[in-house]
C-alpha positions in Angstrom: -8.4 -14.0 5.3 -5.3 -12.7 3.8 -2.8 -10.5 5.5 -2.0 -7.5 3.5 0.7 -4.6 4.1 0.2 -1.2 2.6 3.1 1.2 2.4 1.5 4.6 2.2 -1.5 6.2 4.0 -2.5 8.7 1.3 -6.0 8.5 -0.4 -4.8 5.7 -2.8 -3.5 3.5 -0.1 -6.5 4.0 2.3 -8.9 3.5 -0.7 -7.1 0.1 -1.5 -7.0 -0.9 2.2 -10.7 -0.1 2.4 -11.6 -2.2 -0.7 -9.3 -5.1 0.5 -10.7 -4.9 4.2 -14.2 -5.1 3.0 -13.2 -8.4 1.2 -12.6 -9.9 4.8 -8.8 -9.2 4.7 -6.6 -8.0 7.6 -4.8 -4.8 6.3 -1.9 -3.0 7.9 -1.0 0.4 6.5 2.3 2.1 7.2 2.3 5.9 7.6 5.3 8.0 8.2 3.0 10.5 10.0 2.0 10.1 13.5 -1.1 12.3 13.2 -2.3 10.3 10.2 -1.8 7.0 12.2 -4.0 8.5 15.0 -6.7 9.7 12.8 -7.0 6.2 11.3 -6.8 4.2 14.3 -8.7 6.4 16.8 -11.1 8.5 14.7 -11.6 5.8 11.8 -10.9 8.5 9.2 -8.5 9.5 6.4 -7.7 13.3 6.1 -7.5 12.7 2.3 -10.9 11.0 2.0 -13.0 12.7 4.8 -16.1 11.2 3.9 -14.9 7.7 4.3 -15.2 5.6 7.6 -12.1 3.4 8.1 -13.0 -0.3 8.0 -12.5 -2.3 11.4 -10.0 -4.6 9.6 -7.4 -1.8 9.0 -4.9 -0.7 11.4 -2.2 2.0 11.0 1.3 1.9 12.2 4.5 4.1 11.9 6.9 0.8 12.0 7.7 -1.1 9.0 8.5 -4.2 10.6 5.1 -4.6 12.3 3.3 -3.7 9.0 5.3 -6.3 7.0 5.5 -9.3 9.3 3.2 -12.2 8.3 2.1 -10.2 5.3 1.2 -12.3 2.2 2.0 -9.4 0.0 3.1 -5.7 0.2 1.4 -2.9 -1.7 3.8 0.1 -2.2 1.7 3.1 -2.5 4.0 6.2 -1.9 4.5 9.0 -4.2 7.1 8.1 -6.8 9.6 10.8 -5.6 9.8 8.8 -2.3 9.9 5.3 -3.6 13.6 4.5 -3.2 14.2 6.0 0.0 11.0 4.4 1.5 11.8 1.0 0.2 15.2 1.2 1.4 13.9 1.6 4.9 11.8 -1.6 4.7 13.7 -3.8 2.3 15.2 -5.8 5.1 11.7 -7.1 5.9 10.6 -8.1 2.4 12.2 -11.6 2.1 10.0 -13.5 -0.4 6.8 -11.4 0.2 5.7 -10.0 -3.2 5.9 -6.1 -3.6 3.2 -4.7 -5.8 3.9 -1.2 -6.8 0.7 0.8 -6.8 2.2 4.2 -7.3 2.4 5.8 -10.7 5.3 7.7 -12.4 9.1 7.4 -12.8 12.1 8.2 -10.4 12.8 11.8 -11.5 16.6 11.7 -11.2 17.1 8.3 -13.2 14.0 8.1 -15.3 13.7 4.6 -14.1 10.3 2.8 -13.7 9.3 2.1 -10.1 9.8 -1.6 -10.5 13.4 -1.0 -11.7 14.0 1.1 -8.6 12.9 -1.7 -6.3 14.8 -4.3 -8.2 18.0 -2.1 -8.2 17.6 -1.8 -4.4 16.7 -5.5 -3.8 17.5 -7.6 -6.9 15.6 -10.8 -5.5 12.5 -9.0 -4.9 9.3 -10.4 -6.5 7.9 -7.3 -7.9 4.4 -6.6 -9.6 2.7 -3.4 -10.9 -0.9 -2.2 -10.4 -1.8 0.7 -12.5 -4.8 3.2 -11.9 -7.0 5.7 -13.3 -6.4 9.4 -12.1 -9.3 9.0 -9.5 -9.1 6.6 -6.6 -12.8 6.1 -7.0 -12.8 5.5 -10.6 -9.8 3.0 -10.1 -11.6 1.1 -7.3 -14.6 0.6 -9.5 -12.4 -0.7 -12.3 -10.5 -3.2 -10.0 -13.4 -4.3 -8.0 -14.1 -7.6 -9.9 -10.3 -8.4 -10.2 -9.7 -7.7 -6.3 -13.0 -9.4 -5.2 -12.2 -12.7 -6.9 -8.5 -13.1 -6.3 -8.2 -11.7 -2.6 -11.3 -13.1 -0.9 -10.7 -16.0 1.4 
């Protein structure tokens, strides 16, 4: 079982968490929103994917340190306009943990790609990028074989 941190509790973050949890991994999600945390942890629901039941291997927190400690890698899944400010809040916990950017787009002000933003904030970061289709469901179907083979214990 791998321990995975996901920064972002929107539909894409929760969809990735669900897929990874079904593969037997322990997934911790960070959310800035207390109500989203409560909905995920207590009702086992996601407001963006109402038909989905949250897998038991998923827990949500509002605290970066708790989510990131002991993680084998971090999936950064916030909207691109929040990437820099969100990363600044948790970069002190990254260390050697790889950060995989799963957000689409560029930073509006600088027109930098999101991996460039992360590396500008933490030049020693190990950064990867996962792109996706427009739909979370379509993306998960496309990545299913890749994730299933590389992330199972």
